[in-house]
N, C-alpha and C positions, 0 to 999 in steps of 0.2 A: 666132440660131444659123445663120443664112444667112453672117454674115460670121467667126465663126469656122471653118466650113465651106470658107470664100474664103483663109484665112489658112491652113490647115492646108493644103489644095492649093496653094497658092504655094509654100510653105518645101519640102514634098514636091520641087514641077518643080524649085528652086531647088537643092535637095540631091542629086537623081537622078546627074550626072553627078558629082556630089563621091566619089559612092560607090567607081564605077569609076574614077577618080584614085588614089582609097586601098590600090584593090587591085593594083597597079603591082607590080611585083617587083622591077624596078629604080631605082634612087637619084631622089631628085625633083633635077630639073634647074635650076628656080625658085628653090630655097632658102627659101620662106615658109614662115611658119610654123601652125599652127594659130590661132592667135588673133589674126592678120590675113584669115582668111579670114572668120573664124567676124566681124570688126569688115566685111567687107564684106558681107558677108549680112544684119546688123543694117539697114547701110546702105539695102540692097535692099527689107528690110522697112518701114522708116519712108517711103520712097520711095513703097511700093504702097499703105502706109498712105494717104497722105498724096493719092493721085489716087482712094481709093476713094469720096468727096464726089464728085468729078467723075463718076463711073458710074450714082450714084446721081441725079444730077440729068439724065445726060444720060437712062435709063433712065425717069425721071418724064416726063422731054418726049417721047421718043418715043411713051410710055404715052397723054399728054393728045391728043398729034396722033393717033393712032390710034384714040382715044375717040369724041375727035367734039365738037360743042360739046353742051352737056348745058341743058335747057330749064330757063330758071329762072324761078322761080316768083315771083308776084308777089301780095304780101300788103298788106291796107289793117293800115296801124296809126292807132288814134281816141287822142288826147293831154287828159287832162282835164288842165282847169288850177282 
């Protein structure tokens, strides 16, 4: 559920500046089509998805460092032959 929220927010933040650019009354000077921008958006989405494991690993590392060392419980094991 949290991953969906991150993807939705990332997509919205990438598309927010594009809405202002498309609302311009004048002609566009770069002559790029919508498919080019969609392709670049998909490339950015792939990069973000590739970075998600890095962020999760960093979060687990920081969480582990802040938690401290846990006491290990010693159990006595008997083996029957």
